[in-house]
GUKOL-677775 format. One line per 5 residues: number of its first residue (from 1); their letters; for each residue x, y, z of C-alpha. Coordinates in steps of 0.5 Angstrom, whole numbers, plus 500, padded with zeros to 3 digits. Each point is the difference from the previous one (the first is absolute). Last residue first. Layout:
BEGIN
NUM = A = X Y Z; ... $
//
This chain:
BEGIN
232 = REPSC = 346 461 673; 494 495 499; 500 493 503; 496 504 505; 501 499 508 $
227 = WLAAT = 498 499 506; 500 504 507; 493 502 501; 499 508 503; 500 503 494 $
222 = SIATP = 534 538 482; 506 503 499; 500 507 504; 501 496 507; 507 498 497 $
217 = IPTRT = 499 491 502; 504 498 505; 503 493 498; 501 493 503; 504 496 495 $
212 = STLSF = 502 494 505; 505 498 505; 500 494 505; 507 498 499; 500 493 500 $
207 = SLPLV = 504 492 501; 498 495 495; 496 494 501; 502 495 494; 494 500 495 $
202 = AQTPP = 495 493 499; 495 499 494; 495 495 502; 499 502 505; 498 495 506 $
197 = PRSAA = 494 499 501; 496 502 505; 499 499 508; 493 504 502; 503 507 502 $
192 = KTYAR = 497 503 507; 496 505 500; 501 507 504; 495 507 500; 500 507 498 $
187 = AMRGI = 492 502 499; 499 501 492; 496 506 499; 495 502 493; 500 507 500 $
182 = SVGVS = 491 501 497; 496 498 494; 495 504 496; 501 503 496; 501 507 502 $
177 = AALED = 502 497 507; 506 498 498; 503 507 497; 498 503 506; 503 495 504 $
172 = LNLAS = 506 502 497; 500 507 499; 497 506 497; 495 498 496; 497 502 493 $
167 = QTAAL = 498 493 497; 504 501 494; 506 504 503; 501 496 504; 500 493 495 $
162 = GRVVD = 505 504 497; 505 501 505; 498 493 504; 503 498 493; 505 503 499 $
157 = VVARA = 503 499 506; 499 492 498; 504 502 494; 506 503 505; 498 492 503 $
152 = DALAD = 501 497 494; 507 503 498; 503 499 507; 499 492 499; 501 499 492 $
147 = HHDVI = 495 496 498; 496 505 494; 508 505 498; 497 505 498; 493 503 502 $
142 = AEGLA = 494 504 498; 495 505 501; 494 502 498; 495 498 505; 499 494 496 $
137 = ELVYP = 506 499 497; 502 499 508; 495 496 501; 502 496 493; 507 500 503 $
132 = LRYTP = 498 497 506; 496 494 498; 492 501 502; 497 497 493; 494 502 495 $
127 = LSLAR = 499 507 503; 495 503 504; 504 504 506; 497 502 507; 500 494 503 $
122 = RALVM = 504 496 497; 505 504 500; 500 502 508; 500 492 501; 508 501 496 $
117 = TCLFQ = 500 505 504; 501 496 505; 499 503 507; 506 497 506; 501 500 507 $
112 = IQPWE = 505 497 503; 502 496 507; 506 496 498; 502 493 499; 503 495 505 $
107 = INDVT = 505 496 498; 501 493 499; 504 502 493; 494 496 496; 495 505 504 $
102 = CAYRI = 503 505 499; 501 499 492; 491 498 501; 498 507 504; 505 505 496 $
97 = VGIDF = 499 497 493; 493 499 502; 499 509 500; 502 499 493; 496 496 497 $
92 = GANHA = 494 502 504; 502 507 499; 498 499 492; 504 506 498; 503 503 507 $
87 = VVVDG = 499 505 505; 503 500 507; 496 504 505; 506 503 504; 502 498 507 $
82 = AIFDV = 508 501 498; 499 497 493; 508 501 500; 501 496 507; 495 495 498 $
77 = IAPLV = 505 499 493; 507 501 504; 498 494 506; 497 496 494; 507 500 497 $
72 = DKWRP = 503 495 504; 494 494 501; 500 501 492; 509 498 499; 504 506 499 $
67 = ATVVI = 503 501 492; 506 496 497; 498 496 496; 494 503 498; 502 501 493 $
62 = EPTIG = 502 494 499; 494 496 502; 497 504 494; 496 506 501; 497 502 492 $
57 = HLAIN = 493 502 502; 495 496 496; 505 495 497; 503 498 507; 493 499 502 $
52 = FHDFH = 499 496 495; 507 496 500; 498 499 508; 504 501 505; 503 497 506 $
47 = DVQEP = 501 502 508; 494 496 502; 501 497 506; 505 506 501; 497 505 500 $
42 = PRILW = 502 506 494; 506 502 498; 497 507 500; 501 507 495; 499 506 503 $
37 = HCEEV = 496 507 498; 499 506 504; 496 506 498; 500 507 504; 495 506 499 $
32 = PIGDR = 495 497 495; 493 506 500; 494 500 502; 500 503 506; 506 496 502 $
27 = VRVLG = 501 494 497; 506 495 501; 501 495 494; 502 493 501; 504 494 496 $
22 = VSCPS = 501 493 501; 504 495 497; 501 492 501; 494 498 504; 498 492 500 $
17 = GHYSN = 494 500 506; 496 501 494; 502 492 498; 499 500 492; 508 503 499 $
12 = ATEFD = 505 506 501; 495 504 502; 499 508 498; 497 504 506; 497 508 499 $
7 = IATYN = 499 505 505; 497 507 501; 501 502 507; 494 506 503; 498 507 500 $
2 = LM = 495 503 495; 496 506 504 $
//
């Protein structure tokens, strides 16, 4: 059965460990059953927003000023994943966000199994580009609000569904094997961050409550290597 959690991160700046938003969708037997979205304040050492990133996702420092820090929201993300294989479009980027955000915060990153729909699409489809909107179009789907983390996570579900149908795969192992790849794994580990220059834009710490848009979905609604591509 197609059981997994789709994930997408948006970042505040060019450092991959600067998450400012995450979207997650839990899938059971190919059907989304629950979804969650958090705004996140990046780790303090990298808490600044580049104009390029703001132009992509529209998230500004003011929008996340009362959001939880990465180290505070990470346990909730891990709890939502609950041991699932994590599927992302360009998993090297999204899994890298977890690793590098934990590194800069000097905390242990979790063990995660992952699969990349960009890698799958490169093996299964012949396209001029493998960015998420183009892969969706090739599979007869479309995305609204690209670079919204939850919208992109939902789009990953559509890609998995389309590729599984194309490859006649009943589960993630079969889907990966059908194109000659395997489910990757990031082992739990800890790396102490090197000292970094102070962020160019500081936001004073505020108290917060850990809240999110975590929504059950009615049942009627329907690579082993860690690498990063600029395509998303």
